[in-house]
C-alpha positions as MATLAB code, in Angstrom:
seq = 'MLWCELPEVMKSGVLETIDPTERKRQEAMFEVITSEASYLKSLNILGSHFMDSPELQADTAQSVVEKSQQRVLFGNVKGVLEASEKFLTALRQRQRKSYVISTISDIIEEHATQYFDIYIKYCSHQVYQDRILKELGKNPRFVEAVRRLEQCSTAQCLSFQSFLVLPMQRITRLPLLVDAICHRCEEGSDEFVRTDKALKSINKVVHDCNEGARKMERMEELIALQPLIEFAVKPVALVSSNRWLLRRGEVLLVTEEFKSPLRKKIKTKPVYMFLFNDLLLMCKKKSDIKYRVLDYANRNMTKVEVANEPSIQMKYLLSLILLENSNGKTKDFLICAESETDKTRWLDAFSPPKAEHEGERVYGAWDCPQVQAIHNYTPQQPDELALHEGDVINVLRKLPDGWYHGERLCDGVQGWFPANHTENIRNEHIRARNLLQRYRLLAASKHLISATMTMKAAAKSNKSVKGIL';
ca = [
       0.023    0.120    0.135;
       0.939    3.502   -0.747;
       0.758    6.624    1.293;
      -1.883    8.128   -0.854;
      -4.010    5.314   -0.867;
      -4.682    5.109    2.825;
      -8.463    5.824    3.744;
      -7.688    8.582    6.094;
      -5.601   10.184    3.678;
      -7.953    9.974    0.705;
     -10.837   11.283    2.839;
      -9.416   14.237    3.968;
      -8.825   15.527    0.679;
      -5.146   16.297    1.163;
      -4.129   15.072   -2.106;
      -5.683   17.515   -4.114;
      -3.411   20.471   -2.276;
      -0.475   18.832   -1.631;
       2.743   19.940   -3.203;
       4.288   17.024   -5.629;
       7.420   17.132   -4.025;
       6.041   17.196   -0.592;
       3.744   14.042   -1.610;
       6.823   12.321   -2.890;
       8.545   12.837    0.945;
       5.051   11.371    2.205;
       5.688    8.481    0.321;
       9.023    8.059    0.833;
       8.551    8.185    4.649;
       5.688    5.765    4.590;
       8.109    3.357    2.585;
      10.498    3.411    5.412;
       7.500    2.491    7.807;
       5.985   -0.164    5.736;
       9.092   -1.726    4.838;
      10.367   -2.083    8.580;
       6.735   -3.744    9.341;
       7.554   -6.119    6.738;
      10.904   -6.963    7.900;
       9.759   -7.292   11.530;
       7.338   -9.786   10.250;
       9.773  -12.081    8.316;
      12.282  -11.474   11.791;
       9.121  -13.132   13.994;
       9.138  -16.132   11.610;
      13.122  -16.375   12.117;
      12.495  -16.174   15.860;
       9.429  -18.259   16.317;
       9.650  -20.870   13.555;
      13.132  -21.251   13.133;
      14.881  -20.432   16.149;
      12.415  -21.633   18.836;
      11.815  -24.798   16.756;
      12.697  -27.942   18.632;
      15.098  -29.137   16.106;
      17.276  -25.957   16.480;
      16.935  -25.970   19.884;
      20.024  -27.657   21.489;
      18.463  -28.821   24.869;
      15.347  -31.076   23.131;
      15.326  -34.441   22.391;
      14.776  -33.346   18.724;
      17.786  -31.521   18.729;
      19.969  -31.773   15.660;
      22.381  -28.904   16.948;
      24.583  -28.513   19.737;
      24.552  -25.469   22.195;
      27.629  -23.639   20.666;
      26.081  -24.222   16.830;
      22.840  -22.599   18.054;
      24.653  -20.281   19.823;
      26.270  -18.816   16.831;
      23.201  -19.290   14.475;
      20.678  -17.342   16.664;
      22.910  -15.491   19.300;
      22.008  -12.256   18.507;
      18.739  -12.810   16.574;
      16.507  -11.557   20.077;
      18.430   -8.495   19.777;
      18.062   -7.391   16.430;
      13.872   -8.324   16.982;
      13.724   -5.939   20.181;
      15.800   -3.155   17.730;
      13.229   -3.886   15.156;
      10.397   -3.469   17.338;
      11.296   -0.516   19.173;
      12.111    1.480   16.156;
       9.023    0.344   14.504;
       6.911    1.451   17.751;
       8.294    4.834   17.311;
       7.598    5.057   13.895;
       3.918    4.404   14.174;
       3.390    6.643   17.312;
       4.801    9.401   14.868;
       2.111    7.982   12.112;
      -0.420    8.129   14.317;
      -0.362   12.090   15.391;
      -0.908   13.100   11.917;
      -2.049   11.135    8.362;
       0.495   13.983    7.028;
       3.979   12.839    8.744;
       5.958   15.915    9.842;
       8.951   14.211    9.836;
      10.807   10.573   11.167;
      14.420   11.865   10.418;
      15.017   12.528   14.112;
      13.532    8.875   14.748;
      16.271    7.387   12.732;
      19.226    9.468   13.671;
      18.060    8.082   17.503;
      17.926    4.556   16.766;
      21.040    4.597   14.690;
      22.951    5.881   16.962;
      21.280    4.368   20.224;
      20.115    1.192   19.472;
      21.794   -0.056   16.008;
      24.730   -1.212   17.529;
      22.768   -4.799   17.736;
      23.501   -4.675   13.808;
      27.203   -4.184   14.064;
      27.376   -7.168   15.861;
      25.003   -9.354   14.064;
      26.809   -8.628   10.567;
      30.188   -9.010   12.148;
      29.528  -12.858   13.564;
      28.139  -13.299   10.137;
      31.435  -14.899    8.919;
      31.081  -17.422   12.118;
      27.667  -18.070   11.279;
      28.252  -19.175    7.851;
      30.917  -21.183    8.769;
      28.432  -23.374   10.934;
      26.091  -23.465    8.343;
      28.586  -25.123    6.170;
      29.749  -27.658    8.868;
      25.735  -28.003    9.804;
      25.039  -29.108    5.901;
      26.947  -32.182    6.078;
      24.750  -33.480    8.959;
      21.747  -35.416    7.248;
      19.608  -35.081   10.623;
      20.075  -31.053   10.401;
      19.368  -30.674    6.387;
      15.972  -33.020    6.982;
      15.042  -30.669    9.714;
      15.465  -27.465    8.069;
      13.881  -28.812    4.971;
      10.661  -29.377    6.815;
      10.994  -26.138    8.580;
      11.636  -24.482    5.042;
       8.288  -26.284    3.378;
       6.185  -25.321    6.290;
       3.529  -22.416    5.072;
       5.088  -20.425    7.994;
       7.843  -20.042    6.068;
       6.517  -19.326    2.809;
       8.764  -21.868    1.145;
      11.810  -19.543    1.591;
      15.505  -20.920    3.056;
      16.503  -20.896    6.047;
      19.792  -18.860    5.223;
      16.785  -16.092    3.390;
      15.842  -15.472    7.152;
      19.171  -15.398    8.474;
      20.765  -12.523    6.301;
      17.456  -10.453    6.620;
      19.345   -8.120    9.546;
      22.381   -7.518    6.851;
      19.551   -6.870    4.108;
      17.967   -4.510    6.252;
      20.671   -2.026    7.642;
      22.312   -1.906    3.802;
      18.735   -0.927    2.194;
      18.099    1.867    5.011;
      20.428    4.256    3.936;
      18.813    4.280    0.235;
      15.095    4.800    1.592;
      16.874    7.759    3.667;
      18.474    8.949    0.908;
      15.058    8.952   -0.904;
      13.208   11.144    1.702;
      16.261   13.824    1.555;
      16.171   14.160   -2.142;
      12.550   15.403   -1.656;
      13.377   17.886    0.966;
      13.973   21.705    0.017;
      17.982   21.998    0.255;
      19.033   23.698    2.925;
      15.783   23.563    4.939;
      15.927   22.290    8.700;
      14.226   19.137    7.519;
      16.769   18.576    4.824;
      19.644   19.272    7.329;
      17.559   16.821    9.842;
      17.587   14.367    7.334;
      21.177   14.467    6.275;
      22.254   14.072    9.457;
      19.912   10.993    9.749;
      21.226    9.392    6.701;
      24.853   10.298    7.924;
      24.115    8.208   11.005;
      22.555    5.161    9.511;
      25.632    5.087    6.564;
      28.172    5.221    9.920;
      26.022    1.776   11.202;
      26.634    0.088    7.803;
      30.230    1.218    7.588;
      30.788   -0.362   10.842;
      28.479   -3.291    9.992;
      31.529   -3.860    7.041;
      34.364   -3.200    8.983;
      33.071   -5.358   11.643;
      32.529   -8.255    9.100;
      35.812   -7.783    7.497;
      37.468   -7.861   10.621;
      35.936  -11.372   11.406;
      36.840  -12.729    8.133;
      40.408  -11.366    8.621;
      40.541  -13.240   12.054;
      39.397  -16.303   10.519;
      42.021  -15.963    7.940;
      44.912  -15.780   10.708;
      43.369  -18.294   12.798;
      43.414  -20.796   10.006;
      47.219  -19.769    9.230;
      48.445  -19.784   12.677;
      48.894  -23.602   12.959;
      50.651  -23.951    9.630;
      53.673  -21.634   10.700;
      56.461  -22.229   13.156;
      59.371  -20.230   14.307;
      62.999  -20.981   14.462;
      63.445  -17.798   15.683;
      61.795  -16.204   19.070;
      58.141  -16.276   18.062;
      55.426  -13.603   17.973;
      51.709  -14.222   18.138;
      49.841  -14.401   15.018;
      46.438  -13.895   15.901;
      45.562  -10.322   16.897;
      42.151   -8.482   16.113;
      44.039   -5.392   14.194;
      46.627   -7.796   12.009;
      45.322   -8.910    8.526;
      47.033  -10.375    5.626;
      48.031   -8.027    2.350;
      50.309   -9.995    0.465;
      52.031  -13.499    0.481;
      53.982  -15.431   -1.985;
      57.478  -16.785   -2.985;
      60.462  -14.504   -3.801;
      64.336  -15.756   -4.519;
      66.735  -14.718   -1.787;
      70.135  -13.316   -3.685;
      73.494  -13.898   -1.958;
      76.833  -13.080   -3.126;
      79.632  -15.345   -1.944;
      82.982  -13.640   -2.914;
      86.236  -16.269   -3.467;
      88.718  -12.963   -3.804;
      88.079   -9.383   -4.021;
      87.250   -9.655   -7.976;
      85.598  -13.178   -8.015;
      82.313  -13.814   -6.643;
      79.442  -16.354   -7.262;
      75.703  -15.659   -6.839;
      73.106  -17.923   -5.044;
      69.761  -17.684   -4.409;
      67.139  -19.549   -2.508;
      63.467  -19.485   -2.079;
      62.351  -17.829    0.786;
      58.281  -17.242    1.372;
      57.012  -14.026    2.674;
      53.712  -13.431    4.415;
      53.105   -9.339    4.261;
      50.823   -8.376    6.993;
      49.332   -4.784    7.719;
      52.092   -4.747   10.524;
      54.251   -7.586   10.287;
      56.524   -9.159    7.595;
      57.514  -13.001    8.012;
      60.200  -14.484    5.999;
      59.781  -18.345    6.225;
      61.100  -21.563    4.458;
      58.489  -23.680    2.936;
      58.532  -27.070    4.711;
      55.778  -28.694    2.134;
      53.189  -27.177    0.351;
      51.221  -25.760    3.543;
      53.475  -25.612    6.163;
      56.101  -22.612    6.768;
      59.190  -22.019    9.007;
      59.813  -18.607   10.111;
      63.539  -17.774    9.417;
      63.256  -14.037   10.378;
      60.742  -11.526   10.830;
      59.867   -7.328   11.415;
      57.302   -5.004   12.207;
      56.071   -3.398    8.995;
      56.947   -0.254    9.969;
      60.640   -1.363   10.667;
      60.969   -2.596    6.835;
      62.063   -0.690    3.890;
      61.877   -2.146    0.151;
      63.122   -0.255   -2.867;
      64.647   -1.288   -6.201;
      67.976   -2.470   -6.056;
      70.449   -1.129   -8.222;
      72.868   -3.948   -8.574;
      74.513   -3.607  -11.822;
      77.078   -6.568  -10.945;
      73.808   -8.988  -10.798;
      72.547   -9.963  -14.053;
      69.322  -10.466  -12.756;
      65.601   -8.771  -13.464;
      63.112   -7.795  -10.931;
      65.508   -7.054   -7.927;
      64.381   -5.571   -4.986;
      66.329   -4.743   -1.706;
      64.710   -5.566    1.434;
      65.926   -3.991    4.752;
      64.835   -5.192    8.220;
      66.016   -1.927   10.081;
      65.329   -4.223   13.600;
      64.608   -7.807   13.042;
      63.534  -10.933   15.656;
      66.926  -10.380   17.240;
      66.746   -6.799   17.316;
      69.484   -6.103   14.521;
      69.439   -4.487   11.139;
      69.765   -6.948    8.236;
      69.293   -6.057    4.459;
      68.529   -8.727    1.717;
      68.559   -8.880   -2.093;
      65.591  -10.413   -3.322;
      64.149  -11.235   -6.518;
      60.517  -11.481   -7.572;
      58.873  -13.716  -10.210;
      57.788  -11.259  -12.632;
      57.741   -7.478  -13.031;
      54.045   -7.727  -12.272;
      55.095   -9.345   -8.936;
      57.992   -7.105   -8.015;
      55.649   -4.058   -8.791;
      52.963   -5.290   -6.288;
      55.319   -5.990   -3.651;
      56.844   -3.015   -3.673;
      53.201   -1.258   -3.611;
      52.548   -3.370   -0.730;
      55.437   -2.341    1.199;
      54.963    1.416    0.031;
      53.007    3.794    2.349;
      50.170    5.941    0.774;
      51.216    8.311   -1.888;
      50.728   11.989   -1.780;
      48.438   13.715   -4.371;
      48.738   17.388   -3.730;
      52.167   19.003   -3.672;
      53.546   19.973   -0.445;
      51.091   17.115    1.200;
      52.926   14.311    3.245;
      50.647   10.778    3.880;
      51.393    8.108    5.924;
      50.229    4.682    6.451;
      48.325    3.642    9.858;
      51.358    1.303   10.447;
      54.038    3.816   10.495;
      52.865    7.380   11.021;
      53.836   10.122   13.307;
      52.151   11.229   16.380;
      51.097   14.304   18.316;
      49.307   15.185   21.337;
      47.312   17.859   21.882;
      48.453   20.714   24.175;
      45.224   23.129   23.535;
      41.673   22.133   23.196;
      40.225   22.654   19.516;
      36.305   22.912   18.911;
      35.613   21.839   15.445;
      34.563   24.635   13.154;
      33.229   22.455   10.249;
      31.975   18.675   10.671;
      35.171   17.130    9.164;
      36.828   18.417   11.761;
      38.463   16.613   15.149;
      37.526   18.050   18.365;
      40.634   17.983   20.460;
      40.913   17.943   24.370;
      44.359   18.537   26.137;
      45.987   15.355   26.503;
      44.374   13.584   23.705;
      46.797   11.576   21.470;
      46.283   11.527   17.615;
      47.744    9.177   14.624;
      48.775   11.620   12.128;
      47.480   10.376    8.586;
      48.245   13.521    6.317;
      50.074   16.858    6.734;
      49.389   19.651    4.668;
      51.971   22.242    3.950;
      49.234   25.344    5.469;
      49.826   23.625    8.829;
      46.516   21.644    9.007;
      46.497   17.641    9.929;
      44.379   14.755    9.357;
      44.433   12.205   11.937;
      42.748    9.631   13.835;
      42.006   10.231   17.678;
      43.771    7.140   19.596;
      40.634    6.914   22.461;
      37.846    6.645   20.354;
      38.981    6.049   16.662;
      37.247    9.469   15.110;
      38.875   10.769   12.134;
      39.121   14.547   11.257;
      40.923   17.301   10.166;
      42.749   19.707   13.206;
      45.504   22.638   13.477;
      49.135   21.494   13.820;
      49.778   24.573   16.218;
      47.338   23.161   18.626;
      49.789   20.082   19.158;
      52.706   18.754   19.486;
      55.087   15.950   18.278;
      55.337   12.617   20.467;
      58.329   10.020   19.870;
      57.175    6.750   19.000;
      57.901    4.215   16.766;
      57.695    5.764   13.527;
      60.466    8.578   14.559;
      62.729    5.100   15.901;
      62.361    3.511   12.490;
      63.114    6.972   10.480;
      66.520    7.053   12.991;
      67.430    3.660   12.209;
      66.527    4.159    8.751;
      69.015    7.212    8.679;
      71.889    4.870   10.494;
      71.660    2.030    8.192;
      72.143    4.914    4.995;
      75.074    6.130    6.522;
      76.710    2.693    7.484;
      76.101    1.593    4.210;
      77.814    4.333    2.225;
      80.715    3.829    4.426;
      80.771   -0.070    3.750;
      80.281    0.485    0.117;
      83.202    3.267    0.255;
      85.547    1.280    2.123;
      84.293   -2.015   -0.492;
      85.076    0.212   -3.269;
      88.489    1.185   -2.266;
      89.571   -2.402   -1.429;
      88.400   -3.639   -5.016;
      90.568   -0.697   -6.285;
      93.818   -1.666   -4.151;
      92.896   -5.214   -5.349;
      92.830   -4.271   -9.116;
      96.220   -1.952   -8.636;
      97.830   -5.116   -7.129;
      97.122   -7.688   -9.803;
      98.194   -5.378  -12.445;
     101.691   -5.270  -10.624;
     102.100   -8.490  -10.554;
     100.938   -8.754  -14.374;
     103.362   -6.221  -15.306;
     105.891   -7.873  -13.441;
     105.811  -11.205  -15.137;
     106.217   -9.316  -18.688;
];
């Protein structure tokens, strides 16, 4: 049913006088209400027909699931049900006040900011839900029980899985519905501002849902990888909620064996690398799936660049420097990628983000300077960051006009702020920079000494030849 088809609307005569744009706005708001009612009806089927069925309860004689499996499948369903009931009740109460709805944007913003966290939790755990469903799909008793429930008229012949994905589908559809209302508001009006604020709030929930799901997927990948990796050096805990895999693959480790100052032999051996957002592992492949870690370094303690080694006749060479390895020492390696594409992709994976504007400096979250607020700052624009004395911020961008963009550590909120309200803090970024400068100086000295020895050896060889002649 459409808003214009409601009996009270048709009887009122408002359809003859209402502005066409306002009528569209009324229809857009009405769609939020009716679609929420339809969604809640389907949620109730998930709860009463599937979740509460004896077959899918863990402590009944007919049960085909274990308690842990039941908890993963339905753990957050009640919370989502309660959030939807509360949301729809508020929308219906507003609708009952007048058949011409004033606004629902305030209700949407309130529920998005106060009650929709349950959607983030639900979507974040969907990866576990999918895994449990896959496991249970191998259980004939479970498959048969679910088939019977799906064929019941209550389920309208829809699949169990289609009911489980309802919360994710609903929360990702809401921004489209709110955006439709926003487009029917006069730009710059109070209602436009309210609706735009509501849209930003609901978009943040969707963003957090996506991030939560991505985080759990990454965690699953790490959990699966951990038993395949053993350490020949001091071990580190691989599984972390803030770690994810960026790139993995085999390269050749290139070494030079000097038989004399003028004679050398090039040797290569395969090394398998795992590059995470904050860590590099250099491994020896023990089998098709097992790896032994030979060395590692924090990602901010690595430096990769195109190698300039004219004496080595190999393509796709890269210089890899571990400024501080597993033993706290600086080590450098010459590695050879499989192809030009492979070389470029390794180089990109190790490199920080690139600046887009002249004078701008951009940092990766894994290797960025930190500042501490020394003065309070009240944002003047929506994209600015509030500062309170003592706040610590990771700086992700610096502009030449004295403005920084960063992330406040206490809550993860990002925004722009004036640099003169902060002071620099000594952190790992500065330590890594100092270690790199030290390495450059030592490498230059080593190169000079090596060149001098080569020249002396060559001169001595020439003298010997002349003596023979």
